C-alpha atoms as a printed R data frame, in Angstrom:
    type eleno elety resid chain resno        x      y       z
1   ATOM     1    CA   UNK     A     1 -240.753 47.188 135.326
2   ATOM     2    CA   UNK     A     2 -243.856 46.751 133.172
3   ATOM     3    CA   UNK     A     3 -243.507 47.321 129.400
4   ATOM     4    CA   UNK     A     4 -246.466 49.690 129.619
5   ATOM     5    CA   UNK     A     5 -244.525 52.295 131.546
6   ATOM     6    CA   UNK     A     6 -241.010 52.006 130.139
7   ATOM     7    CA   UNK     A     7 -239.558 54.807 128.086
8   ATOM     8    CA   UNK     A     8 -239.132 52.345 125.227
9   ATOM     9    CA   UNK     A     9 -242.799 51.399 125.356
10  ATOM    10    CA   UNK     A    10 -243.802 55.058 125.306
11  ATOM    11    CA   UNK     A    11 -241.558 55.651 122.282
12  ATOM    12    CA   UNK     A    12 -243.082 52.676 120.505
13  ATOM    13    CA   UNK     A    13 -246.570 53.991 121.226
14  ATOM    14    CA   UNK     A    14 -245.600 57.423 119.909
15  ATOM    15    CA   UNK     A    15 -244.342 55.806 116.700
16  ATOM    16    CA   UNK     A    16 -247.698 54.095 116.193
17  ATOM    17    CA   UNK     A    17 -249.507 57.380 116.695
18  ATOM    18    CA   UNK     A    18 -247.299 59.634 114.574
19  ATOM    19    CA   UNK     A    19 -245.451 57.691 111.872
20  ATOM    20    CA   UNK     A    20 -246.877 57.067 108.425
21  ATOM    21    CA   UNK     A    21 -248.715 53.794 107.646
22  ATOM    22    CA   UNK     A    22 -245.825 52.697 105.415
23  ATOM    23    CA   UNK     A    23 -243.150 53.351 108.081
24  ATOM    24    CA   UNK     A    24 -241.374 50.494 109.838
25  ATOM    25    CA   UNK     A    25 -242.348 50.518 113.518
26  ATOM    26    CA   UNK     A    26 -239.762 49.496 116.075
27  ATOM    27    CA   UNK     A    27 -242.289 47.232 117.806
28  ATOM    28    CA   UNK     A    28 -242.872 45.354 114.528
29  ATOM    29    CA   UNK     A    29 -239.267 44.374 113.921
30  ATOM    30    CA   UNK     A    30 -238.531 40.886 112.642
31  ATOM    31    CA   UNK     A    31 -236.033 40.740 115.468
32  ATOM    32    CA   UNK     A    32 -232.449 39.583 115.847
33  ATOM    33    CA   UNK     A    33 -230.773 36.302 114.998
34  ATOM    34    CA   UNK     A    34 -229.992 35.903 118.688
35  ATOM    35    CA   UNK     A    35 -233.041 37.059 120.711
36  ATOM    36    CA   UNK     A    36 -232.316 39.591 123.453
37  ATOM    37    CA   UNK     A    37 -234.394 41.128 126.246
38  ATOM    38    CA   UNK     A    38 -235.818 44.544 125.393
39  ATOM    39    CA   UNK     A    39 -234.137 47.667 126.723
40  ATOM    40    CA   UNK     A    40 -236.274 49.744 129.079
41  ATOM    41    CA   UNK     A    41 -235.134 52.999 127.446
42  ATOM    42    CA   UNK     A    42 -234.192 52.450 123.803
43  ATOM    43    CA   UNK     A    43 -236.078 50.874 120.915
44  ATOM    44    CA   UNK     A    44 -234.413 48.115 118.916
45  ATOM    45    CA   UNK     A    45 -233.297 50.529 116.197
46  ATOM    46    CA   UNK     A    46 -231.891 52.991 118.702
47  ATOM    47    CA   UNK     A    47 -229.847 50.158 120.183
48  ATOM    48    CA   UNK     A    48 -228.615 49.171 116.721
49  ATOM    49    CA   UNK     A    49 -227.593 52.767 116.009
50  ATOM    50    CA   UNK     A    50 -225.670 52.963 119.277
51  ATOM    51    CA   UNK     A    51 -223.904 49.659 118.683
52  ATOM    52    CA   UNK     A    52 -222.714 50.877 115.297
53  ATOM    53    CA   UNK     A    53 -221.538 54.245 116.616
54  ATOM    54    CA   UNK     A    54 -219.508 52.580 119.377
55  ATOM    55    CA   UNK     A    55 -218.024 49.951 117.066
56  ATOM    56    CA   UNK     A    56 -214.360 49.759 116.125
57  ATOM    57    CA   UNK     A    57 -215.034 49.708 112.401
58  ATOM    58    CA   UNK     A    58 -217.137 52.880 112.621
59  ATOM    59    CA   UNK     A    59 -214.206 54.725 114.201
60  ATOM    60    CA   UNK     A    60 -211.941 53.590 111.376
61  ATOM    61    CA   UNK     A    61 -214.088 55.401 108.803
62  ATOM    62    CA   UNK     A    62 -212.424 58.685 109.739
63  ATOM    63    CA   UNK     A    63 -209.177 57.424 108.167
64  ATOM    64    CA   UNK     A    64 -210.645 56.081 104.931
65  ATOM    65    CA   UNK     A    65 -210.796 57.844 101.575
66  ATOM    66    CA   UNK     A    66 -214.081 59.043 100.157
67  ATOM    67    CA   UNK     A    67 -212.815 60.167  96.728
68  ATOM    68    CA   UNK     A    68 -209.560 62.092  97.035
69  ATOM    69    CA   UNK     A    69 -206.498 60.305  98.377
70  ATOM    70    CA   UNK     A    70 -204.951 63.534  99.593
71  ATOM    71    CA   UNK     A    71 -203.475 64.586 102.919
72  ATOM    72    CA   UNK     A    72 -205.998 67.280 103.725
73  ATOM    73    CA   UNK     A    73 -208.434 67.781 106.574
74  ATOM    74    CA   UNK     A    74 -210.831 69.584 104.271
75  ATOM    75    CA   UNK     A    75 -211.954 66.789 101.948
76  ATOM    76    CA   UNK     A    76 -214.606 64.289 102.902
77  ATOM    77    CA   UNK     A    77 -213.632 61.019 104.474
78  ATOM    78    CA   UNK     A    78 -215.799 57.940 104.579
79  ATOM    79    CA   UNK     A    79 -216.909 59.029 108.053
80  ATOM    80    CA   UNK     A    80 -218.032 62.516 107.066
81  ATOM    81    CA   UNK     A    81 -219.864 61.040 104.075
82  ATOM    82    CA   UNK     A    82 -221.672 58.689 106.441
83  ATOM    83    CA   UNK     A    83 -222.677 61.508 108.772
84  ATOM    84    CA   UNK     A    84 -223.900 63.670 105.896
85  ATOM    85    CA   UNK     A    85 -225.968 60.785 104.535
86  ATOM    86    CA   UNK     A    86 -227.550 60.278 107.948
87  ATOM    87    CA   UNK     A    87 -228.507 63.944 108.177
88  ATOM    88    CA   UNK     A    88 -229.940 64.143 104.651
89  ATOM    89    CA   UNK     A    89 -231.851 60.883 104.941
90  ATOM    90    CA   UNK     A    90 -233.308 61.820 108.336
91  ATOM    91    CA   UNK     A    91 -234.502 65.153 106.964
92  ATOM    92    CA   UNK     A    92 -236.447 63.393 104.211
93  ATOM    93    CA   UNK     A    93 -237.641 60.731 106.656
94  ATOM    94    CA   UNK     A    94 -239.149 63.320 108.969
95  ATOM    95    CA   UNK     A    95 -240.984 64.957 106.078
96  ATOM    96    CA   UNK     A    96 -242.464 61.589 105.075
97  ATOM    97    CA   UNK     A    97 -243.197 60.255 108.556
98  ATOM    98    CA   UNK     A    98 -240.649 57.447 108.399
99  ATOM    99    CA   UNK     A    99 -238.698 55.928 111.284
100 ATOM   100    CA   UNK     A   100 -235.672 58.184 111.795
101 ATOM   101    CA   UNK     A   101 -233.964 55.781 114.192
102 ATOM   102    CA   UNK     A   102 -234.006 53.015 111.591
103 ATOM   103    CA   UNK     A   103 -232.809 55.475 108.941
104 ATOM   104    CA   UNK     A   104 -229.942 56.548 111.177
105 ATOM   105    CA   UNK     A   105 -228.859 52.998 111.995
106 ATOM   106    CA   UNK     A   106 -228.791 51.965 108.330
107 ATOM   107    CA   UNK     A   107 -226.992 55.152 107.293
108 ATOM   108    CA   UNK     A   108 -224.300 54.881 109.947
109 ATOM   109    CA   UNK     A   109 -223.651 51.225 109.151
110 ATOM   110    CA   UNK     A   110 -223.891 51.220 105.374
111 ATOM   111    CA   UNK     A   111 -220.195 51.829 104.573
112 ATOM   112    CA   UNK     A   112 -218.464 50.000 107.431
113 ATOM   113    CA   UNK     A   113 -217.073 47.523 104.911
114 ATOM   114    CA   UNK     A   114 -215.451 50.067 102.623
115 ATOM   115    CA   UNK     A   115 -211.754 49.477 102.115
116 ATOM   116    CA   UNK     A   116 -208.813 51.795 102.423
117 ATOM   117    CA   UNK     A   117 -208.572 54.099  99.371
118 ATOM   118    CA   UNK     A   118 -212.310 54.001  98.731
119 ATOM   119    CA   UNK     A   119 -213.677 52.368  95.590
120 ATOM   120    CA   UNK     A   120 -210.147 51.917  94.260
121 ATOM   121    CA   UNK     A   121 -209.396 49.474  97.061
122 ATOM   122    CA   UNK     A   122 -212.747 47.766  96.593
123 ATOM   123    CA   UNK     A   123 -212.143 47.218  92.879
124 ATOM   124    CA   UNK     A   124 -208.761 45.616  93.549
125 ATOM   125    CA   UNK     A   125 -210.107 43.216  96.158
126 ATOM   126    CA   UNK     A   126 -213.026 42.296  93.909
127 ATOM   127    CA   UNK     A   127 -210.647 41.511  91.065
128 ATOM   128    CA   UNK     A   128 -208.234 39.533  93.234
129 ATOM   129    CA   UNK     A   129 -210.794 37.578  95.261
130 ATOM   130    CA   UNK     A   130 -213.787 37.374  92.947
131 ATOM   131    CA   UNK     A   131 -216.156 37.886  95.866
132 ATOM   132    CA   UNK     A   132 -215.520 41.237  97.537
133 ATOM   133    CA   UNK     A   133 -218.062 44.078  97.632
134 ATOM   134    CA   UNK     A   134 -218.268 46.739 100.307
135 ATOM   135    CA   UNK     A   135 -221.962 46.283 101.110
136 ATOM   136    CA   UNK     A   136 -221.523 42.543 101.691
137 ATOM   137    CA   UNK     A   137 -218.429 43.328 103.757
138 ATOM   138    CA   UNK     A   138 -220.425 45.848 105.818
139 ATOM   139    CA   UNK     A   139 -222.905 43.096 106.662
140 ATOM   140    CA   UNK     A   140 -220.057 40.698 107.416
141 ATOM   141    CA   UNK     A   141 -218.633 43.228 109.866
142 ATOM   142    CA   UNK     A   142 -221.849 43.701 111.844
143 ATOM   143    CA   UNK     A   143 -222.636 39.974 111.725
144 ATOM   144    CA   UNK     A   144 -219.237 38.438 112.402
145 ATOM   145    CA   UNK     A   145 -216.175 40.645 112.681
146 ATOM   146    CA   UNK     A   146 -217.131 43.232 115.296
147 ATOM   147    CA   UNK     A   147 -216.733 42.517 119.029
148 ATOM   148    CA   UNK     A   148 -213.954 39.990 118.450
149 ATOM   149    CA   UNK     A   149 -216.002 37.777 116.181
150 ATOM   150    CA   UNK     A   150 -219.307 37.977 118.042
151 ATOM   151    CA   UNK     A   151 -220.853 40.603 115.796
152 ATOM   152    CA   UNK     A   152 -223.379 43.260 116.794
153 ATOM   153    CA   UNK     A   153 -226.517 41.094 116.502
154 ATOM   154    CA   UNK     A   154 -228.472 43.807 114.694
155 ATOM   155    CA   UNK     A   155 -232.115 43.619 113.666
156 ATOM   156    CA   UNK     A   156 -233.239 42.178 110.354
157 ATOM   157    CA   UNK     A   157 -234.323 45.575 109.038
158 ATOM   158    CA   UNK     A   158 -231.002 47.305 109.717
159 ATOM   159    CA   UNK     A   159 -229.006 44.410 108.295
160 ATOM   160    CA   UNK     A   160 -231.175 44.393 105.179
161 ATOM   161    CA   UNK     A   161 -230.751 48.141 104.697
162 ATOM   162    CA   UNK     A   162 -226.980 47.874 105.033
163 ATOM   163    CA   UNK     A   163 -226.733 45.004 102.536
164 ATOM   164    CA   UNK     A   164 -229.066 46.512  99.950
165 ATOM   165    CA   UNK     A   165 -228.011 50.165 100.080
166 ATOM   166    CA   UNK     A   166 -226.284 49.609  96.748
167 ATOM   167    CA   UNK     A   167 -226.542 47.105  93.927
168 ATOM   168    CA   UNK     A   168 -229.644 45.382  92.571
169 ATOM   169    CA   UNK     A   169 -231.152 44.353  95.901
170 ATOM   170    CA   UNK     A   170 -234.339 46.119  97.016
171 ATOM   171    CA   UNK     A   171 -234.555 46.937 100.742
172 ATOM   172    CA   UNK     A   172 -237.579 45.521 102.540
173 ATOM   173    CA   UNK     A   173 -238.420 48.783 104.329
174 ATOM   174    CA   UNK     A   174 -239.232 52.272 103.091
175 ATOM   175    CA   UNK     A   175 -236.419 53.470 105.332
176 ATOM   176    CA   UNK     A   176 -233.917 51.247 103.551
177 ATOM   177    CA   UNK     A   177 -235.209 52.384 100.164
178 ATOM   178    CA   UNK     A   178 -234.757 56.002 101.219
179 ATOM   179    CA   UNK     A   179 -231.158 55.467 102.337
180 ATOM   180    CA   UNK     A   180 -230.359 53.814  99.012
181 ATOM   181    CA   UNK     A   181 -231.323 56.901  96.986
182 ATOM   182    CA   UNK     A   182 -230.140 59.428  99.582
183 ATOM   183    CA   UNK     A   183 -226.682 57.829  99.519
184 ATOM   184    CA   UNK     A   184 -226.327 58.688  95.850
185 ATOM   185    CA   UNK     A   185 -227.572 62.231  96.388
186 ATOM   186    CA   UNK     A   186 -225.159 62.705  99.270
187 ATOM   187    CA   UNK     A   187 -221.990 61.614  97.525
188 ATOM   188    CA   UNK     A   188 -222.784 63.378  94.266
189 ATOM   189    CA   UNK     A   189 -223.379 66.688  96.039
190 ATOM   190    CA   UNK     A   190 -220.385 66.618  98.350
191 ATOM   191    CA   UNK     A   191 -218.081 65.235  95.672
192 ATOM   192    CA   UNK     A   192 -218.887 68.261  93.504
193 ATOM   193    CA   UNK     A   193 -217.987 70.548  96.395
194 ATOM   194    CA   UNK     A   194 -214.715 68.739  97.083
195 ATOM   195    CA   UNK     A   195 -213.871 68.728  93.363
196 ATOM   196    CA   UNK     A   196 -214.404 72.469  93.137
197 ATOM   197    CA   UNK     A   197 -212.260 72.992  96.244
198 ATOM   198    CA   UNK     A   198 -209.509 70.767  94.827
199 ATOM   199    CA   UNK     A   199 -209.481 72.731  91.580
200 ATOM   200    CA   UNK     A   200 -210.472 69.664  89.562
201 ATOM   201    CA   UNK     A   201 -213.667 71.386  88.499
202 ATOM   202    CA   UNK     A   202 -214.607 74.969  87.863
203 ATOM   203    CA   UNK     A   203 -218.167 76.137  88.384
204 ATOM   204    CA   UNK     A   204 -218.541 76.788  84.662
205 ATOM   205    CA   UNK     A   205 -217.579 73.158  83.915
206 ATOM   206    CA   UNK     A   206 -220.860 71.935  85.382
207 ATOM   207    CA   UNK     A   207 -223.429 71.562  82.578
208 ATOM   208    CA   UNK     A   208 -226.016 74.373  82.502
209 ATOM   209    CA   UNK     A   209 -228.935 71.958  82.828
210 ATOM   210    CA   UNK     A   210 -227.538 70.734  86.135
211 ATOM   211    CA   UNK     A   211 -226.719 74.203  87.440
212 ATOM   212    CA   UNK     A   212 -230.080 75.616  86.426
213 ATOM   213    CA   UNK     A   213 -231.945 72.831  88.212
214 ATOM   214    CA   UNK     A   214 -229.822 72.323  91.327
215 ATOM   215    CA   UNK     A   215 -228.273 75.740  91.936
216 ATOM   216    CA   UNK     A   216 -224.685 76.861  92.336
217 ATOM   217    CA   UNK     A   217 -223.898 76.028  95.976
218 ATOM   218    CA   UNK     A   218 -223.648 72.796  97.918
219 ATOM   219    CA   UNK     A   219 -226.622 73.670 100.108
220 ATOM   220    CA   UNK     A   220 -228.741 74.552  97.072
221 ATOM   221    CA   UNK     A   221 -227.907 71.276  95.363
222 ATOM   222    CA   UNK     A   222 -228.757 69.199  98.427
223 ATOM   223    CA   UNK     A   223 -231.924 71.161  99.102
224 ATOM   224    CA   UNK     A   224 -233.115 70.747  95.505
225 ATOM   225    CA   UNK     A   225 -232.778 66.975  95.694
226 ATOM   226    CA   UNK     A   226 -234.310 66.740  99.169
227 ATOM   227    CA   UNK     A   227 -237.344 68.875  98.363
228 ATOM   228    CA   UNK     A   228 -238.028 67.024  95.144
229 ATOM   229    CA   UNK     A   229 -237.775 63.603  96.747
230 ATOM   230    CA   UNK     A   230 -239.943 64.500  99.732
231 ATOM   231    CA   UNK     A   231 -242.636 66.236  97.695
232 ATOM   232    CA   UNK     A   232 -242.767 63.704  94.859
233 ATOM   233    CA   UNK     A   233 -242.863 60.731  97.212
234 ATOM   234    CA   UNK     A   234 -245.641 62.323  99.257
235 ATOM   235    CA   UNK     A   235 -247.589 63.057  96.059
236 ATOM   236    CA   UNK     A   236 -247.244 59.545  94.680
237 ATOM   237    CA   UNK     A   237 -248.200 57.901  97.952
238 ATOM   238    CA   UNK     A   238 -251.228 60.156  98.298
239 ATOM   239    CA   UNK     A   239 -252.350 58.854  94.896
240 ATOM   240    CA   UNK     A   240 -252.149 55.301  96.239
241 ATOM   241    CA   UNK     A   241 -249.107 54.299  94.221
242 ATOM   242    CA   UNK     A   242 -246.538 51.706  95.240
243 ATOM   243    CA   UNK     A   243 -244.880 52.520  98.593
244 ATOM   244    CA   UNK     A   244 -241.360 53.420  97.538
245 ATOM   245    CA   UNK     A   245 -239.216 56.546  97.245
246 ATOM   246    CA   UNK     A   246 -239.872 58.728  94.217
247 ATOM   247    CA   UNK     A   247 -238.148 61.508  92.334
248 ATOM   248    CA   UNK     A   248 -239.740 63.647  89.664
249 ATOM   249    CA   UNK     A   249 -238.819 62.513  86.149
250 ATOM   250    CA   UNK     A   250 -236.941 65.768  85.576
251 ATOM   251    CA   UNK     A   251 -234.902 65.485  88.767
252 ATOM   252    CA   UNK     A   252 -234.144 61.830  88.135
253 ATOM   253    CA   UNK     A   253 -232.817 62.750  84.695
254 ATOM   254    CA   UNK     A   254 -230.701 65.551  86.165
255 ATOM   255    CA   UNK     A   255 -229.261 63.159  88.748
256 ATOM   256    CA   UNK     A   256 -228.286 60.700  86.021
257 ATOM   257    CA   UNK     A   257 -226.676 63.501  84.008
258 ATOM   258    CA   UNK     A   258 -224.784 64.648  87.095
259 ATOM   259    CA   UNK     A   259 -223.608 61.135  87.837
260 ATOM   260    CA   UNK     A   260 -222.335 60.664  84.271
261 ATOM   261    CA   UNK     A   261 -220.593 64.035  84.444
262 ATOM   262    CA   UNK     A   262 -218.881 63.168  87.736
263 ATOM   263    CA   UNK     A   263 -217.645 59.816  86.461
264 ATOM   264    CA   UNK     A   264 -216.196 61.396  83.335
265 ATOM   265    CA   UNK     A   265 -214.637 64.490  84.894
266 ATOM   266    CA   UNK     A   266 -213.809 63.409  88.452
267 ATOM   267    CA   UNK     A   267 -213.981 59.695  89.289
268 ATOM   268    CA   UNK     A   268 -212.229 58.740  86.019
269 ATOM   269    CA   UNK     A   269 -210.408 62.058  85.785
270 ATOM   270    CA   UNK     A   270 -206.634 62.474  85.687
271 ATOM   271    CA   UNK     A   271 -206.048 63.120  89.409
272 ATOM   272    CA   UNK     A   272 -208.229 60.289  90.693
273 ATOM   273    CA   UNK     A   273 -206.836 57.828  88.154
274 ATOM   274    CA   UNK     A   274 -203.253 58.783  89.025
275 ATOM   275    CA   UNK     A   275 -203.922 58.238  92.705
276 ATOM   276    CA   UNK     A   276 -205.859 55.069  91.900
277 ATOM   277    CA   UNK     A   277 -202.744 53.549  90.323
278 ATOM   278    CA   UNK     A   278 -200.819 54.061  93.557
279 ATOM   279    CA   UNK     A   279 -203.627 52.695  95.703
280 ATOM   280    CA   UNK     A   280 -204.013 49.682  93.420
281 ATOM   281    CA   UNK     A   281 -200.315 48.857  93.722
282 ATOM   282    CA   UNK     A   282 -200.445 49.077  97.521
283 ATOM   283    CA   UNK     A   283 -203.504 46.862  97.884
284 ATOM   284    CA   UNK     A   284 -202.190 44.300  95.399
285 ATOM   285    CA   UNK     A   285 -198.868 44.022  97.249
286 ATOM   286    CA   UNK     A   286 -200.539 43.699 100.631
287 ATOM   287    CA   UNK     A   287 -202.947 41.059  99.348
288 ATOM   288    CA   UNK     A   288 -200.206 38.967  97.756
289 ATOM   289    CA   UNK     A   289 -198.126 39.122 100.926
290 ATOM   290    CA   UNK     A   290 -201.037 38.357 103.247
291 ATOM   291    CA   UNK     A   291 -202.244 35.348 101.276
292 ATOM   292    CA   UNK     A   292 -198.929 33.624 101.872
293 ATOM   293    CA   UNK     A   293 -200.134 32.972 105.411
294 ATOM   294    CA   UNK     A   294 -203.898 33.685 105.225
295 ATOM   295    CA   UNK     A   295 -206.930 32.586 103.261
296 ATOM   296    CA   UNK     A   296 -208.228 35.055 100.625
297 ATOM   297    CA   UNK     A   297 -211.150 35.867 102.932
298 ATOM   298    CA   UNK     A   298 -208.868 36.607 105.874
299 ATOM   299    CA   UNK     A   299 -206.632 38.764 103.718
300 ATOM   300    CA   UNK     A   300 -209.613 40.702 102.351
301 ATOM   301    CA   UNK     A   301 -210.939 41.222 105.881
302 ATOM   302    CA   UNK     A   302 -207.587 42.573 107.017
303 ATOM   303    CA   UNK     A   303 -207.088 44.974 104.107
304 ATOM   304    CA   UNK     A   304 -210.696 46.158 104.057
305 ATOM   305    CA   UNK     A   305 -210.407 47.022 107.724
306 ATOM   306    CA   UNK     A   306 -207.335 49.183 107.228
307 ATOM   307    CA   UNK     A   307 -207.349 52.949 107.136
308 ATOM   308    CA   UNK     A   308 -205.394 54.602 104.328
309 ATOM   309    CA   UNK     A   309 -202.587 55.421 106.750
310 ATOM   310    CA   UNK     A   310 -202.425 51.873 108.097
311 ATOM   311    CA   UNK     A   311 -202.249 50.439 104.581
312 ATOM   312    CA   UNK     A   312 -199.491 52.845 103.545
313 ATOM   313    CA   UNK     A   313 -197.513 52.020 106.699
314 ATOM   314    CA   UNK     A   314 -197.886 48.262 106.125
315 ATOM   315    CA   UNK     A   315 -196.764 48.718 102.519
316 ATOM   316    CA   UNK     A   316 -193.729 50.742 103.554
317 ATOM   317    CA   UNK     A   317 -192.714 48.139 106.121
318 ATOM   318    CA   UNK     A   318 -193.077 45.459 103.478
319 ATOM   319    CA   UNK     A   319 -191.339 47.187 100.562
320 ATOM   320    CA   UNK     A   320 -188.842 49.678 102.037
321 ATOM   321    CA   UNK     A   321 -185.644 48.292 103.593
322 ATOM   322    CA   UNK     A   322 -185.008 49.349 107.176
323 ATOM   323    CA   UNK     A   323 -181.322 49.842 108.008
324 ATOM   324    CA   UNK     A   324 -180.133 47.726 110.918
C-alpha cells in the first residue's frame, strides 16, 4: 500500500496542517535505534504509546506507592499518577497545538522505573548502589529490560522525554518540556487531595496565598495551573520568545511555595517518615540478600521492578521463619 493513502500518512499530513510550528511532528522523528518498517495505521509515537501500555512494567505501576504506603484503594498509586499526568499534559498540549501522541507516550513511560515504596525505595537504592535514579531506570526498562531483554525500541523523542522528565536535563522537544512541568503540577495537586483525605492536612493548614490563588478543590487547583501554563506559554511564544513552557511569575512562585509546604508537612511529615523507615528496612534487607548472588545492577533491577506487595512478601519469606 502506498504511503500516500495509509491512515498513518493521513495522520502525519493532518499534523503538518494543524499542529503548531514548534510541535514535534511524527514524520520528523529522529527514529529508533533499530530501524523498523512504518505501520500503515499508527504514527511512530502512537506505536510507542501502545508498546508502553502493553508492557509488563506498566502493569506493575498499579501496585506501587505514590506517596502513602497504606492499604487503601482510595489513594493514588504510581499508575493513577501516570494516568492523571497524561490527561493534564494532553489538555495543555491541545491548547498549545503540540503533539498529543508524543505527550501521551512520554507521560505513560516516565515512571516505569520507580521502585516499590515510591521515593523511599529510590533513595535507598541510590544510597546503596551510588547509581540508581528512577528516570534512568525508566529508560533502562524501555531500552533493555522489557520483552525479555529486547526492550521496546522506542523513538529518540520518547526516550529523551522519559529520561529528562526530572533532574537537570532539558528535553529536546516542547512535548517533553511540557511533561516535565506537568508532572510536578500533577503530583502536587493530587498529593494535597490524598493528604486531606488521609487526615494529614486540614484545609485551613494550606497557606492562604496558595488557597487564594489555586482554589479549595482538587479540580480548581489543577485548572488554575493548567490555564496559567497554557495562556502564559501562548503569550510568550506569540511575542517570539524562546520555545519552551512558561508559567506566570506569580503562579511559579505559588507552585514553589506549595512544593515547600508539601515537603515540610507531608513528604517529611510524621506519617510518611514513619512508613519510610519500614520501607527503608525492607529494601535494605532485600538488597543485601540479593547481592550475595547478584551484581548490584541486577539487584537494583529486581527490587525496582517489585510492587509493594511483592517486596513485602519477599521480605517476609526472608525474615520470618516458616514452621516445617
